[in-house]
ROZAVO-195457 format. One record per residue (C-alpha): residue number from 1; x, y, z; residue in one letter. Coordinates in steps of 0.5 Angstrom, whole numbers, plus 2048, in hexadecimal, padded with zeros to 3 digits. Example, Ala and Ser with C-alpha at 12.3 -4.5 7.8 and 13.67 -1.06 7.14 Angstrom:
2
<seq: 1 | east: 819 | north: 7F7 | up: 810 | type: a>
<seq: 2 | east: 81B | north: 7FE | up: 80E | type: s>
END
This chain:
332
<seq: 1 | east: 762 | north: 67C | up: 769 | type: x>
<seq: 2 | east: 75E | north: 683 | up: 76B | type: x>
<seq: 3 | east: 75C | north: 684 | up: 773 | type: x>
<seq: 4 | east: 753 | north: 683 | up: 772 | type: x>
<seq: 5 | east: 750 | north: 68A | up: 774 | type: x>
<seq: 6 | east: 74D | north: 68B | up: 77B | type: x>
<seq: 7 | east: 747 | north: 68F | up: 77D | type: x>
<seq: 8 | east: 74A | north: 694 | up: 783 | type: x>
<seq: 9 | east: 744 | north: 693 | up: 786 | type: x>
<seq: 10 | east: 746 | north: 68B | up: 787 | type: x>
<seq: 11 | east: 74C | north: 68E | up: 78A | type: x>
<seq: 12 | east: 749 | north: 692 | up: 78F | type: x>
<seq: 13 | east: 744 | north: 68D | up: 791 | type: x>
<seq: 14 | east: 74A | north: 688 | up: 791 | type: x>
<seq: 15 | east: 747 | north: 683 | up: 78C | type: x>
<seq: 16 | east: 74C | north: 683 | up: 787 | type: x>
<seq: 17 | east: 74F | north: 67D | up: 785 | type: x>
<seq: 18 | east: 757 | north: 67C | up: 784 | type: x>
<seq: 19 | east: 756 | north: 67D | up: 77D | type: x>
<seq: 20 | east: 752 | north: 682 | up: 77D | type: x>
<seq: 21 | east: 756 | north: 688 | up: 780 | type: x>
<seq: 22 | east: 757 | north: 68D | up: 77B | type: x>
<seq: 23 | east: 753 | north: 692 | up: 777 | type: x>
<seq: 24 | east: 757 | north: 692 | up: 771 | type: x>
<seq: 25 | east: 75C | north: 68D | up: 76D | type: x>
<seq: 26 | east: 763 | north: 68B | up: 76F | type: x>
<seq: 27 | east: 768 | north: 689 | up: 76A | type: x>
<seq: 28 | east: 76D | north: 684 | up: 76C | type: x>
<seq: 29 | east: 774 | north: 686 | up: 76F | type: x>
<seq: 30 | east: 778 | north: 685 | up: 768 | type: x>
<seq: 31 | east: 774 | north: 68A | up: 764 | type: x>
<seq: 32 | east: 776 | north: 68F | up: 76A | type: x>
<seq: 33 | east: 77E | north: 68D | up: 76A | type: x>
<seq: 34 | east: 77E | north: 687 | up: 76E | type: x>
<seq: 35 | east: 785 | north: 684 | up: 76F | type: x>
<seq: 36 | east: 786 | north: 67D | up: 771 | type: x>
<seq: 37 | east: 786 | north: 67B | up: 778 | type: x>
<seq: 38 | east: 78C | north: 67D | up: 77C | type: x>
<seq: 39 | east: 78E | north: 67E | up: 782 | type: x>
<seq: 40 | east: 791 | north: 685 | up: 785 | type: x>
<seq: 41 | east: 794 | north: 687 | up: 78C | type: x>
<seq: 42 | east: 78F | north: 68B | up: 791 | type: x>
<seq: 43 | east: 794 | north: 690 | up: 791 | type: x>
<seq: 44 | east: 793 | north: 692 | up: 78A | type: x>
<seq: 45 | east: 78C | north: 693 | up: 78B | type: x>
<seq: 46 | east: 789 | north: 699 | up: 78D | type: x>
<seq: 47 | east: 782 | north: 69C | up: 790 | type: x>
<seq: 48 | east: 77D | north: 69F | up: 78B | type: x>
<seq: 49 | east: 77C | north: 6A6 | up: 78D | type: x>
<seq: 50 | east: 774 | north: 6A5 | up: 78B | type: x>
<seq: 51 | east: 773 | north: 69F | up: 78F | type: x>
<seq: 52 | east: 76C | north: 6A0 | up: 793 | type: x>
<seq: 53 | east: 76C | north: 698 | up: 796 | type: x>
<seq: 54 | east: 76D | north: 697 | up: 79D | type: x>
<seq: 55 | east: 772 | north: 692 | up: 79F | type: x>
<seq: 56 | east: 772 | north: 68B | up: 7A4 | type: x>
<seq: 57 | east: 774 | north: 68C | up: 7AA | type: x>
<seq: 58 | east: 773 | north: 687 | up: 7B1 | type: x>
<seq: 59 | east: 771 | north: 680 | up: 7B0 | type: x>
<seq: 60 | east: 76F | north: 681 | up: 7A9 | type: x>
<seq: 61 | east: 776 | north: 683 | up: 7A7 | type: x>
<seq: 62 | east: 779 | north: 67D | up: 7AB | type: x>
<seq: 63 | east: 774 | north: 678 | up: 7A9 | type: x>
<seq: 64 | east: 776 | north: 67B | up: 7A1 | type: x>
<seq: 65 | east: 77D | north: 67A | up: 7A3 | type: x>
<seq: 66 | east: 77C | north: 672 | up: 7A6 | type: x>
<seq: 67 | east: 778 | north: 671 | up: 79F | type: x>
<seq: 68 | east: 77F | north: 674 | up: 79C | type: x>
<seq: 69 | east: 783 | north: 670 | up: 7A0 | type: x>
<seq: 70 | east: 780 | north: 669 | up: 79E | type: x>
<seq: 71 | east: 77F | north: 669 | up: 796 | type: x>
<seq: 72 | east: 782 | north: 670 | up: 795 | type: x>
<seq: 73 | east: 77F | north: 677 | up: 791 | type: x>
<seq: 74 | east: 77A | north: 673 | up: 78C | type: x>
<seq: 75 | east: 777 | north: 67A | up: 789 | type: x>
<seq: 76 | east: 77D | north: 67E | up: 786 | type: x>
<seq: 77 | east: 77E | north: 685 | up: 787 | type: x>
<seq: 78 | east: 77B | north: 68B | up: 781 | type: x>
<seq: 79 | east: 781 | north: 690 | up: 780 | type: x>
<seq: 80 | east: 780 | north: 695 | up: 77C | type: x>
<seq: 81 | east: 787 | north: 697 | up: 778 | type: x>
<seq: 82 | east: 787 | north: 69E | up: 777 | type: x>
<seq: 83 | east: 78E | north: 6A3 | up: 776 | type: x>
<seq: 84 | east: 792 | north: 69E | up: 77A | type: x>
<seq: 85 | east: 78E | north: 69C | up: 780 | type: x>
<seq: 86 | east: 789 | north: 696 | up: 782 | type: x>
<seq: 87 | east: 783 | north: 699 | up: 785 | type: x>
<seq: 88 | east: 77F | north: 694 | up: 788 | type: x>
<seq: 89 | east: 778 | north: 694 | up: 786 | type: x>
<seq: 90 | east: 776 | north: 68E | up: 789 | type: x>
<seq: 91 | east: 779 | north: 689 | up: 78F | type: x>
<seq: 92 | east: 77A | north: 68E | up: 794 | type: x>
<seq: 93 | east: 778 | north: 689 | up: 79A | type: x>
<seq: 94 | east: 77C | north: 683 | up: 797 | type: x>
<seq: 95 | east: 782 | north: 687 | up: 797 | type: x>
<seq: 96 | east: 781 | north: 689 | up: 79D | type: x>
<seq: 97 | east: 77F | north: 682 | up: 7A0 | type: x>
<seq: 98 | east: 785 | north: 67F | up: 79B | type: x>
<seq: 99 | east: 78A | north: 683 | up: 79F | type: x>
<seq: 100 | east: 788 | north: 681 | up: 7A6 | type: x>
<seq: 101 | east: 788 | north: 679 | up: 7A3 | type: x>
<seq: 102 | east: 790 | north: 67B | up: 7A1 | type: x>
<seq: 103 | east: 78F | north: 67C | up: 79A | type: x>
<seq: 104 | east: 792 | north: 681 | up: 796 | type: x>
<seq: 105 | east: 790 | north: 681 | up: 78F | type: x>
<seq: 106 | east: 789 | north: 67F | up: 78C | type: x>
<seq: 107 | east: 786 | north: 67D | up: 785 | type: x>
<seq: 108 | east: 784 | north: 683 | up: 781 | type: x>
<seq: 109 | east: 77F | north: 684 | up: 77B | type: x>
<seq: 110 | east: 783 | north: 68B | up: 779 | type: x>
<seq: 111 | east: 77E | north: 690 | up: 775 | type: x>
<seq: 112 | east: 782 | north: 695 | up: 770 | type: x>
<seq: 113 | east: 77F | north: 69A | up: 76B | type: x>
<seq: 114 | east: 779 | north: 69B | up: 76F | type: x>
<seq: 115 | east: 776 | north: 6A2 | up: 771 | type: x>
<seq: 116 | east: 776 | north: 6A4 | up: 778 | type: x>
<seq: 117 | east: 76E | north: 6A4 | up: 777 | type: x>
<seq: 118 | east: 76E | north: 69C | up: 775 | type: x>
<seq: 119 | east: 773 | north: 69B | up: 77B | type: x>
<seq: 120 | east: 76E | north: 69E | up: 780 | type: x>
<seq: 121 | east: 769 | north: 699 | up: 77D | type: x>
<seq: 122 | east: 76C | north: 693 | up: 77D | type: x>
<seq: 123 | east: 76E | north: 695 | up: 784 | type: x>
<seq: 124 | east: 766 | north: 695 | up: 786 | type: x>
<seq: 125 | east: 765 | north: 68F | up: 781 | type: x>
<seq: 126 | east: 76A | north: 68A | up: 785 | type: x>
<seq: 127 | east: 767 | north: 68D | up: 78C | type: x>
<seq: 128 | east: 760 | north: 68B | up: 78A | type: x>
<seq: 129 | east: 762 | north: 684 | up: 787 | type: x>
<seq: 130 | east: 766 | north: 682 | up: 78D | type: x>
<seq: 131 | east: 761 | north: 686 | up: 792 | type: x>
<seq: 132 | east: 759 | north: 686 | up: 794 | type: x>
<seq: 133 | east: 756 | north: 68D | up: 792 | type: x>
<seq: 134 | east: 753 | north: 68C | up: 79A | type: x>
<seq: 135 | east: 75A | north: 68B | up: 79D | type: x>
<seq: 136 | east: 75D | north: 691 | up: 79B | type: x>
<seq: 137 | east: 75C | north: 698 | up: 79F | type: x>
<seq: 138 | east: 758 | north: 69D | up: 79D | type: x>
<seq: 139 | east: 75E | north: 6A2 | up: 79A | type: x>
<seq: 140 | east: 760 | north: 69B | up: 795 | type: x>
<seq: 141 | east: 759 | north: 69A | up: 793 | type: x>
<seq: 142 | east: 758 | north: 6A1 | up: 791 | type: x>
<seq: 143 | east: 75F | north: 6A1 | up: 78E | type: x>
<seq: 144 | east: 75E | north: 69B | up: 78A | type: x>
<seq: 145 | east: 757 | north: 69D | up: 787 | type: x>
<seq: 146 | east: 75A | north: 6A4 | up: 785 | type: x>
<seq: 147 | east: 75F | north: 6A1 | up: 781 | type: x>
<seq: 148 | east: 759 | north: 69D | up: 77E | type: x>
<seq: 149 | east: 755 | north: 6A2 | up: 77C | type: x>
<seq: 150 | east: 75B | north: 6A6 | up: 77A | type: x>
<seq: 151 | east: 75D | north: 69F | up: 775 | type: x>
<seq: 152 | east: 756 | north: 69F | up: 772 | type: x>
<seq: 153 | east: 755 | north: 6A6 | up: 771 | type: x>
<seq: 154 | east: 75D | north: 6A6 | up: 76D | type: x>
<seq: 155 | east: 75B | north: 6A0 | up: 769 | type: x>
<seq: 156 | east: 754 | north: 6A2 | up: 767 | type: x>
<seq: 157 | east: 751 | north: 69C | up: 76A | type: x>
<seq: 158 | east: 74A | north: 69C | up: 76E | type: x>
<seq: 159 | east: 749 | north: 6A3 | up: 76C | type: x>
<seq: 160 | east: 742 | north: 6A3 | up: 76F | type: x>
<seq: 161 | east: 744 | north: 6A1 | up: 775 | type: x>
<seq: 162 | east: 749 | north: 6A6 | up: 775 | type: x>
<seq: 163 | east: 744 | north: 6AB | up: 774 | type: x>
<seq: 164 | east: 740 | north: 6A9 | up: 779 | type: x>
<seq: 165 | east: 745 | north: 6A9 | up: 77F | type: x>
<seq: 166 | east: 748 | north: 6B0 | up: 77C | type: x>
<seq: 167 | east: 741 | north: 6B3 | up: 77D | type: x>
<seq: 168 | east: 741 | north: 6B0 | up: 784 | type: x>
<seq: 169 | east: 749 | north: 6B2 | up: 785 | type: x>
<seq: 170 | east: 748 | north: 6BA | up: 784 | type: x>
<seq: 171 | east: 741 | north: 6BA | up: 787 | type: x>
<seq: 172 | east: 741 | north: 6BF | up: 78C | type: x>
<seq: 173 | east: 73B | north: 6BA | up: 790 | type: x>
<seq: 174 | east: 73E | north: 6B4 | up: 795 | type: x>
<seq: 175 | east: 73A | north: 6AE | up: 795 | type: x>
<seq: 176 | east: 735 | north: 6B0 | up: 79A | type: x>
<seq: 177 | east: 734 | north: 6B7 | up: 796 | type: x>
<seq: 178 | east: 72D | north: 6B5 | up: 794 | type: x>
<seq: 179 | east: 72E | north: 6B5 | up: 78D | type: x>
<seq: 180 | east: 726 | north: 6B6 | up: 78A | type: x>
<seq: 181 | east: 727 | north: 6B3 | up: 783 | type: x>
<seq: 182 | east: 725 | north: 6AC | up: 785 | type: x>
<seq: 183 | east: 727 | north: 6A9 | up: 77E | type: x>
<seq: 184 | east: 72E | north: 6AC | up: 77F | type: x>
<seq: 185 | east: 72E | north: 6A8 | up: 787 | type: x>
<seq: 186 | east: 72C | north: 6A2 | up: 783 | type: x>
<seq: 187 | east: 731 | north: 6A2 | up: 77D | type: x>
<seq: 188 | east: 737 | north: 6A3 | up: 781 | type: x>
<seq: 189 | east: 734 | north: 6A0 | up: 788 | type: x>
<seq: 190 | east: 739 | north: 6A0 | up: 78F | type: x>
<seq: 191 | east: 73E | north: 69B | up: 78C | type: x>
<seq: 192 | east: 740 | north: 6A0 | up: 787 | type: x>
<seq: 193 | east: 740 | north: 6A6 | up: 78C | type: x>
<seq: 194 | east: 744 | north: 6A2 | up: 790 | type: x>
<seq: 195 | east: 749 | north: 6A2 | up: 78B | type: x>
<seq: 196 | east: 748 | north: 6A9 | up: 789 | type: x>
<seq: 197 | east: 74A | north: 6AA | up: 790 | type: x>
<seq: 198 | east: 750 | north: 6A6 | up: 791 | type: x>
<seq: 199 | east: 753 | north: 6AA | up: 78B | type: x>
<seq: 200 | east: 752 | north: 6B0 | up: 78E | type: x>
<seq: 201 | east: 755 | north: 6AD | up: 794 | type: x>
<seq: 202 | east: 75C | north: 6AB | up: 791 | type: x>
<seq: 203 | east: 75E | north: 6B3 | up: 791 | type: x>
<seq: 204 | east: 75D | north: 6B3 | up: 798 | type: x>
<seq: 205 | east: 765 | north: 6B5 | up: 79B | type: x>
<seq: 206 | east: 768 | north: 6AF | up: 79D | type: x>
<seq: 207 | east: 767 | north: 6B1 | up: 7A4 | type: x>
<seq: 208 | east: 760 | north: 6B2 | up: 7A4 | type: x>
<seq: 209 | east: 760 | north: 6AA | up: 7A1 | type: x>
<seq: 210 | east: 764 | north: 6A8 | up: 7A6 | type: x>
<seq: 211 | east: 75F | north: 6AB | up: 7AB | type: x>
<seq: 212 | east: 759 | north: 6A7 | up: 7A7 | type: x>
<seq: 213 | east: 75D | north: 6A1 | up: 7A7 | type: x>
<seq: 214 | east: 75E | north: 6A1 | up: 7AE | type: x>
<seq: 215 | east: 757 | north: 6A3 | up: 7AF | type: x>
<seq: 216 | east: 758 | north: 6AA | up: 7B2 | type: x>
<seq: 217 | east: 753 | north: 6AD | up: 7AD | type: x>
<seq: 218 | east: 74D | north: 6A9 | up: 7AA | type: x>
<seq: 219 | east: 74C | north: 6A8 | up: 7A2 | type: x>
<seq: 220 | east: 747 | north: 6AD | up: 7A1 | type: x>
<seq: 221 | east: 74B | north: 6B2 | up: 7A5 | type: x>
<seq: 222 | east: 752 | north: 6B0 | up: 7A1 | type: x>
<seq: 223 | east: 74D | north: 6B1 | up: 79B | type: x>
<seq: 224 | east: 74B | north: 6B9 | up: 79D | type: x>
<seq: 225 | east: 752 | north: 6BA | up: 79F | type: x>
<seq: 226 | east: 754 | north: 6B8 | up: 797 | type: x>
<seq: 227 | east: 750 | north: 6BE | up: 794 | type: x>
<seq: 228 | east: 756 | north: 6C3 | up: 798 | type: x>
<seq: 229 | east: 75C | north: 6C6 | up: 795 | type: x>
<seq: 230 | east: 762 | north: 6C2 | up: 798 | type: x>
<seq: 231 | east: 764 | north: 6C8 | up: 79C | type: x>
<seq: 232 | east: 75D | north: 6C8 | up: 79F | type: x>
<seq: 233 | east: 75E | north: 6C1 | up: 7A1 | type: x>
<seq: 234 | east: 765 | north: 6C2 | up: 7A5 | type: x>
<seq: 235 | east: 761 | north: 6C7 | up: 7A8 | type: x>
<seq: 236 | east: 75C | north: 6C1 | up: 7AA | type: x>
<seq: 237 | east: 762 | north: 6BD | up: 7AC | type: x>
<seq: 238 | east: 765 | north: 6C2 | up: 7B0 | type: x>
<seq: 239 | east: 75E | north: 6C3 | up: 7B4 | type: x>
<seq: 240 | east: 75D | north: 6BC | up: 7B5 | type: x>
<seq: 241 | east: 764 | north: 6BA | up: 7B8 | type: x>
<seq: 242 | east: 763 | north: 6C0 | up: 7BC | type: x>
<seq: 243 | east: 75D | north: 6BC | up: 7BF | type: x>
<seq: 244 | east: 757 | north: 6C0 | up: 7BC | type: x>
<seq: 245 | east: 753 | north: 6BB | up: 7B9 | type: x>
<seq: 246 | east: 74E | north: 6BA | up: 7B2 | type: x>
<seq: 247 | east: 748 | north: 6B7 | up: 7B1 | type: x>
<seq: 248 | east: 742 | north: 6B6 | up: 7AC | type: x>
<seq: 249 | east: 73F | north: 6BD | up: 7AD | type: x>
<seq: 250 | east: 745 | north: 6C1 | up: 7AE | type: x>
<seq: 251 | east: 749 | north: 6BD | up: 7A8 | type: x>
<seq: 252 | east: 743 | north: 6BE | up: 7A4 | type: x>
<seq: 253 | east: 743 | north: 6C6 | up: 7A5 | type: x>
<seq: 254 | east: 74A | north: 6C6 | up: 7A4 | type: x>
<seq: 255 | east: 748 | north: 6C3 | up: 79D | type: x>
<seq: 256 | east: 743 | north: 6C8 | up: 79C | type: x>
<seq: 257 | east: 747 | north: 6CE | up: 79D | type: x>
<seq: 258 | east: 74D | north: 6CA | up: 798 | type: x>
<seq: 259 | east: 748 | north: 6C9 | up: 793 | type: x>
<seq: 260 | east: 745 | north: 6D1 | up: 793 | type: x>
<seq: 261 | east: 74D | north: 6D3 | up: 793 | type: x>
<seq: 262 | east: 74C | north: 6D6 | up: 799 | type: x>
<seq: 263 | east: 751 | north: 6D2 | up: 79E | type: x>
<seq: 264 | east: 756 | north: 6D5 | up: 7A1 | type: x>
<seq: 265 | east: 75B | north: 6D3 | up: 7A7 | type: x>
<seq: 266 | east: 757 | north: 6D7 | up: 7AC | type: x>
<seq: 267 | east: 751 | north: 6D5 | up: 7AA | type: x>
<seq: 268 | east: 753 | north: 6CD | up: 7AA | type: x>
<seq: 269 | east: 756 | north: 6CF | up: 7B2 | type: x>
<seq: 270 | east: 74F | north: 6D2 | up: 7B3 | type: x>
<seq: 271 | east: 74B | north: 6CC | up: 7B1 | type: x>
<seq: 272 | east: 74F | north: 6C7 | up: 7B4 | type: x>
<seq: 273 | east: 74F | north: 6CB | up: 7BA | type: x>
<seq: 274 | east: 747 | north: 6CB | up: 7BA | type: x>
<seq: 275 | east: 747 | north: 6D2 | up: 7B9 | type: x>
<seq: 276 | east: 744 | north: 6D3 | up: 7B2 | type: x>
<seq: 277 | east: 73E | north: 6CE | up: 7B1 | type: x>
<seq: 278 | east: 73B | north: 6D2 | up: 7AB | type: x>
<seq: 279 | east: 73B | north: 6D0 | up: 7A4 | type: x>
<seq: 280 | east: 73E | north: 6D5 | up: 79E | type: x>
<seq: 281 | east: 73A | north: 6D9 | up: 79B | type: x>
<seq: 282 | east: 739 | north: 6D7 | up: 794 | type: x>
<seq: 283 | east: 73D | north: 6DD | up: 78F | type: x>
<seq: 284 | east: 736 | north: 6DD | up: 78B | type: x>
<seq: 285 | east: 732 | north: 6E3 | up: 78B | type: x>
<seq: 286 | east: 72B | north: 6E2 | up: 78F | type: x>
<seq: 287 | east: 725 | north: 6E3 | up: 78A | type: x>
<seq: 288 | east: 722 | north: 6EA | up: 789 | type: x>
<seq: 289 | east: 71B | north: 6EB | up: 788 | type: x>
<seq: 290 | east: 718 | north: 6F0 | up: 784 | type: x>
<seq: 291 | east: 712 | north: 6F4 | up: 787 | type: x>
<seq: 292 | east: 70C | north: 6F5 | up: 782 | type: x>
<seq: 293 | east: 70D | north: 6FC | up: 782 | type: x>
<seq: 294 | east: 713 | north: 6FC | up: 780 | type: x>
<seq: 295 | east: 712 | north: 6F7 | up: 77A | type: x>
<seq: 296 | east: 70C | north: 6FB | up: 778 | type: x>
<seq: 297 | east: 710 | north: 702 | up: 777 | type: x>
<seq: 298 | east: 714 | north: 6FE | up: 772 | type: x>
<seq: 299 | east: 710 | north: 6F9 | up: 76F | type: x>
<seq: 300 | east: 709 | north: 6F8 | up: 76D | type: x>
<seq: 301 | east: 704 | north: 6F2 | up: 76E | type: x>
<seq: 302 | east: 705 | north: 6EF | up: 767 | type: x>
<seq: 303 | east: 70C | north: 6EE | up: 768 | type: x>
<seq: 304 | east: 70E | north: 6E6 | up: 76B | type: x>
<seq: 305 | east: 712 | north: 6E5 | up: 770 | type: x>
<seq: 306 | east: 718 | north: 6E2 | up: 76B | type: x>
<seq: 307 | east: 717 | north: 6E9 | up: 768 | type: x>
<seq: 308 | east: 718 | north: 6ED | up: 76E | type: x>
<seq: 309 | east: 71E | north: 6E9 | up: 770 | type: x>
<seq: 310 | east: 721 | north: 6E9 | up: 76A | type: x>
<seq: 311 | east: 720 | north: 6F2 | up: 76A | type: x>
<seq: 312 | east: 723 | north: 6F2 | up: 771 | type: x>
<seq: 313 | east: 729 | north: 6EE | up: 76E | type: x>
<seq: 314 | east: 72B | north: 6F2 | up: 769 | type: x>
<seq: 315 | east: 72A | north: 6F8 | up: 76D | type: x>
<seq: 316 | east: 72F | north: 6F6 | up: 772 | type: x>
<seq: 317 | east: 734 | north: 6F4 | up: 76D | type: x>
<seq: 318 | east: 733 | north: 6FB | up: 76A | type: x>
<seq: 319 | east: 734 | north: 6FE | up: 771 | type: x>
<seq: 320 | east: 73A | north: 6FA | up: 773 | type: x>
<seq: 321 | east: 73D | north: 6FB | up: 76C | type: x>
<seq: 322 | east: 73C | north: 703 | up: 76D | type: x>
<seq: 323 | east: 73F | north: 702 | up: 774 | type: x>
<seq: 324 | east: 746 | north: 6FF | up: 772 | type: x>
<seq: 325 | east: 746 | north: 704 | up: 76C | type: x>
<seq: 326 | east: 746 | north: 709 | up: 771 | type: x>
<seq: 327 | east: 74B | north: 707 | up: 776 | type: x>
<seq: 328 | east: 74F | north: 706 | up: 770 | type: x>
<seq: 329 | east: 74E | north: 70D | up: 76E | type: x>
<seq: 330 | east: 750 | north: 70F | up: 774 | type: x>
<seq: 331 | east: 756 | north: 70B | up: 775 | type: x>
<seq: 332 | east: 759 | north: 70D | up: 76F | type: x>
END
């Protein structure tokens, strides 16, 4: 049976039920090449390079190992069989704990004939099934929501929600940016703003995501830094390692320069060192007002503002066209 579709707001508010996890139907495993349940040695399993979830450690890992010693591995490990290699999609903690418990193999479900995108989706699905969203650290939440959103988009499901989140995702305004359109604020709401911010944050470099998880930077600062190019993110991380601090004010300023495509390594250093505190000037030209005497030289009192603007536009187009043609003649 397909899994019931949830509401992404419920995920963020931790009000979803166990059968209300995904925003799209999930086919039964046998429809995607499930093989009969079998056992495989851990030595044959490889980590999936796109794995993004943190593995258990300390007492949590030890407790899982104790449980496996008593009752064995109750839930099979899911493997992706591709090019003769078995990659783990789900079950890293079970594998690690089982090794501590003295086991060398585990029951598995093998997935074959699936794409990398489907493999990543299975990895996200199974982790959400096994853990509460509230248990996850910020980078895991961001990654899961990004994969959910990508799956919604690819499958053509809930395109109304996809459009809403995309508008937020690619907006240059942050949640405190003061949108003037009340209808937009009411339609999207705080939760969808948060979803869009999580999806952006998923594209931070791994080192900045680690800083977010370790609470070295706040969620708002991470969101501002998500507007940077990867090379600029690396510069910010390097400066943080040197002892420079980042706060809401300077992270927002860095974002402003990034959005206006004026950010450089030098500017990042100046901002984080406290030497630059002004926002970048906008690229838009300032409005120009013509004096009434100039208007009176070329126009009569009977012409409307629209007529005057159209005439000025045509005159400027003719002027710049003549300039281009003149330059072309001189260069030939």
